[in-house]
C-alpha positions in Angstrom: -9.0 3.4 17.8 -8.9 0.0 15.7 -12.1 -1.6 17.2 -14.1 1.8 16.0 -12.5 1.7 12.9 -13.4 -1.8 11.8 -16.9 -1.4 13.4 -17.5 1.5 11.1 -16.5 -0.5 8.0 -18.4 -3.6 9.0 -21.4 -2.8 7.1 -19.3 -2.9 3.8 -17.5 -6.1 4.8 -19.5 -8.7 2.8 -18.3 -7.2 -0.4 -14.6 -7.5 0.4 -12.4 -10.1 -0.9 -8.5 -10.8 -0.2 -6.6 -8.8 -2.6 -3.4 -9.0 -4.3 -1.2 -5.9 -4.2 -1.2 -3.4 -6.8 1.0 -1.2 -4.4 1.5 1.5 -7.0 -1.9 1.9 -8.1 -1.3 1.3 -11.7 -4.4 -0.9 -12.3 -7.7 0.5 -12.3 -11.1 -1.0 -13.0 -14.2 1.0 -14.2 -17.1 0.6 -12.4 -20.6 2.6 -13.2 -19.6 6.0 -13.1 -16.2 5.7 -11.2 -12.8 4.0 -11.4 -11.6 1.9 -8.6 -8.1 0.6 -8.0 -7.6 -3.1 -8.5 -7.2 -5.3 -5.3 -8.3 -2.4 -3.1 -11.7 -1.8 -1.5 -13.3 1.4 -1.5 -16.8 2.5 -0.8 -17.8 3.8 -4.5 -19.8 0.7 -5.2 -22.1 1.7 -2.7 -23.5 4.5 -5.0 -26.5 2.3 -5.4 -27.4 3.3 -1.5 -26.8 7.1 -2.0 -23.2 7.1 -1.1 -21.1 9.8 -2.9 -17.8 8.7 -5.0 -15.0 9.2 -2.7 -12.1 7.4 -4.4 -10.7 8.6 -7.6 -7.7 8.2 -10.2 -5.1 11.0 -10.3 -3.4 10.8 -13.7 -2.4 14.7 -14.1 0.2 14.7 -11.5 0.8 11.2 -9.9 3.4 10.6 -7.2 4.9 8.0 -9.4 4.2 5.8 -12.7 0.9 6.7 -14.3 -1.6 7.3 -11.7 -2.3 7.8 -7.9 -5.0 7.0 -5.8 -7.2 10.0 -4.4 -9.4 10.1 -1.4 -11.8 13.0 -0.6 -13.8 13.6 2.3 -17.3 14.3 1.1 -20.8 15.2 2.2 -23.1 12.2 2.2 -26.7 13.2 2.5 -27.9 9.1 2.5 -25.3 8.2 5.3 -27.6 9.0 8.3 -30.1 6.7 7.2 -27.6 3.9 7.2 -26.3 5.0 10.4 -23.3 6.6 9.4 -21.9 10.0 10.1 -23.0 12.5 7.0 -19.2 13.5 6.6 -17.9 10.2 4.5 -14.2 10.1 4.2 -12.4 8.6 1.3 -10.9 5.5 2.1 -9.0 2.2 0.8 -8.4 -0.9 2.5 -6.5 -3.9 1.6 -5.8 -7.7 3.2 -3.1 -9.7 1.9 -2.6 -13.4 3.0 0.8 -13.1 4.7 2.7 -15.4 6.9 5.8 -13.8 7.8 7.2 -11.9 10.9 9.8 -9.9 9.3 8.1 -6.8 8.1 9.6 -4.0 9.7 8.0 -0.9 8.3 5.8 0.3 5.5 6.8 3.1 3.1 4.2 5.2 0.7 4.4 8.4 -0.9 1.6 11.0 0.0 -0.1 14.5 -0.8 -2.4 15.8 1.6 -4.6 18.9 1.0 -6.0 19.4 4.5 -9.0 21.5 4.9 -9.1 23.3 8.3 -6.7 21.2 10.1 -8.1 18.0 9.2 -6.1 15.1 9.6 -5.8 11.8 7.6 -4.9 8.3 8.6 -2.7 5.3 7.8 -3.2 1.9 9.7 -1.9 -1.5 9.2 -1.6 -4.5 10.9 -0.5 -8.2 11.0 -3.0 -10.6 12.4 -4.2 -14.2 12.7 -7.4 -16.2 13.3 -6.7 -18.3 16.2 -9.9 -20.2 15.8 -12.1 -18.0 17.9 -11.0 -14.6 17.3 -8.6 -12.6 15.3 -5.5 -11.5 17.5 -3.1 -8.8 16.4 0.6 -9.7 15.9 1.9 -6.2 14.9 0.6 -2.9 14.1 1.4 0.5 13.0 -0.5 3.8 12.5 0.1 7.5 11.9 -2.0 10.7 11.4 -0.9 12.4 8.3 -1.0 16.4 8.3 -1.2 18.9 5.4 1.5 18.2 2.9 1.5 20.3 -0.4 4.5 18.4 -2.3 4.4 14.7 -2.7 6.5 13.2 0.3 7.6 9.8 1.6 6.4 8.4 4.9 7.8 5.3 6.7 5.4 3.6 9.2 7.4 1.1 11.6 5.3 -2.1 12.4 5.5 -2.7 16.3 5.3 -6.5 17.4 3.2 -7.5 20.3 3.6 -11.4 20.1 5.8 -13.8 18.1 2.9 -15.7 16.9 2.7 -16.3 13.0 0.3 -14.2 11.2 -2.1 -14.9 8.4 -3.0 -11.5 7.1 -1.6 -8.3 6.2 -4.2 -5.4 6.4 -3.7 -1.7 5.4 -5.8 1.0 5.5 -5.9 4.8 4.5 -8.5 7.5 5.0 -8.7 11.1 4.2 -9.9 12.2 7.5 -9.3 10.5 11.0 -11.9 11.9 13.5 -15.3 10.6 11.8 -13.5 7.1 10.7 -12.2 6.3 14.2 -15.0 7.8 16.1 -12.4 9.9 18.3 -13.3 13.5 17.9 -10.4 14.6 20.2 -8.8 14.7 16.6 -9.3 17.6 14.3 -12.9 17.8 12.9 -13.4 15.9 9.7 -13.7 18.4 6.9 -15.4 18.2 3.4 -13.1 18.7 0.7 -9.9 17.2 2.7 -8.0 15.2 -0.1 -5.4 12.6 0.5 -3.2 11.1 -2.3 -1.2 8.0 -2.0 1.1 6.2 -4.2 4.2 3.7 -4.2 3.7 1.7 -1.3 6.7 -0.6 -0.2 6.3 -3.2 2.3 9.8 -3.5 3.9 11.2 -7.0 4.8 13.0 -9.4 2.7 9.9 -11.7 2.4 7.7 -8.9 1.4 4.2 -9.8 0.0 4.5 -9.9 -3.9 8.3 -10.4 -4.0 7.3 -13.4 -6.6 5.3 -11.2 -9.0 7.5 -9.2 -11.3 4.8 -6.8 -12.0 6.4 -5.6 -15.4 6.1 -7.1 -18.7 9.2 -8.1 -20.5 11.3 -8.5 -17.3 13.2 -11.3 -15.9 15.2 -11.6 -12.8 17.1 -14.4 -11.6 20.1 -15.7 -10.0 23.0 -17.9 -11.5 26.5 -18.9 -10.7 27.8 -15.3 -11.5 25.3 -13.4 -9.2 21.9 -12.1 -10.0 20.6 -11.3 -13.5 18.1 -8.6 -14.6 17.2 -9.3 -18.4 14.9 -7.0 -20.0 13.4 -6.9 -23.5 14.6 -3.5 -24.0 16.9 -0.9 -22.2 14.8 0.6 -19.3 15.7 4.5 -19.1 15.9 6.1 -15.9 15.8 2.6 -13.9 17.7 1.6 -11.2 17.9 -1.6 -8.8 18.4 -2.6 -5.5 19.2 -5.7 -3.7 18.6 -6.4 -0.1 19.7 -9.1 2.3 17.2 -11.3 4.3 17.4 -8.9 6.9 16.4 -6.2 4.6 19.6 -4.3 4.8 20.4 -2.6 1.3 23.4 -4.5 -0.2 24.0 -2.7 -3.6 22.2 -0.6 -5.8 22.8 0.9 -9.2 21.5 2.3 -12.6 20.3 -0.2 -15.1 22.3 0.4 -18.3 21.8 -2.6 -20.3 19.3 -5.6 -21.0 21.3 -7.8 -19.2 22.4 -6.4 -16.2 24.8 -8.7 -14.1 25.0 -8.2 -10.3 28.2 -10.0 -9.3 28.0 -12.3 -6.3 31.3 -11.4 -5.1 31.3 -10.5 -1.3 27.5 -11.9 -1.1 27.0 -14.8 1.1 25.0 -17.6 0.5 21.1 -16.8 1.1 18.0 -15.3 0.0 18.0 -11.9 -1.4 15.4 -9.4 -2.7 16.1 -7.7 -5.9 14.0 -4.4 -6.4 13.9 -3.0 -10.0 12.6 0.6 -10.1 11.3 2.0 -13.4 9.1 4.9 -14.7 6.6 2.2 -15.6 6.5 0.7 -12.0 8.4 -1.6 -9.9 9.3 -5.2 -10.2 10.6 -7.4 -7.2 11.7 -10.8 -7.0 13.3 -12.9 -4.1 16.3 -15.0 -5.5 18.7 -17.4 -3.8 22.6 -17.2 -4.0 24.2 -20.4 -3.5 
């Protein structure tokens, strides 16, 4: 499946650069007649070649925050001339520089309007370039069936080697059969619509943990424990603290602008602090002595 998928996307690879997260799809950039989620590759920019807009922004009823991404399988009259099937799924992909082997799984929120039994696709892999070819270190995939309300999916990554990767790649598509070229899957259908939000990469060294992602938030460690300092009280917000193995150690509601998570019972080491707010998610890696 993977080789076919990459082959279909190869025609577009010249325009794709390594991205830097935007896993909650809160950041968007306007193009010529369309919006694109920052740091994600889409086919929208190929409108100049006659391709339809297949990725859009959902703000009326997002899965979280102020926006979600929407992928729609669409008729593409210009595609056969480009040696692409005329059933064009909405798709997004992202490559993130990553050198850890501790990602256990990837979570995301999704809603899928599957036309006539269509199925969507999520695929992720950790890879490395060995000087001559790309080697797969770990991978995980799932086909998504019709889902009429927002739901959370967890996809484990299965490791095949103990080598150190250099890239984490993630890919979503609103239809699986046409993008993989495997027509044992249900036929891809015009109008199938996949909505995605709030991707979480599970593992203490997950990419982006050094980026807080929210203005006015400072998370750090001191002699008393872990401090979550904000410019104003964050209503309806919670925090979670994970250890190096990805195990949840403690969680609670944020009640003040200076929240201290006591280090009593904590062993010395690295911890991941995750702050969940209606405005988005902030994460930070801290070291407790």
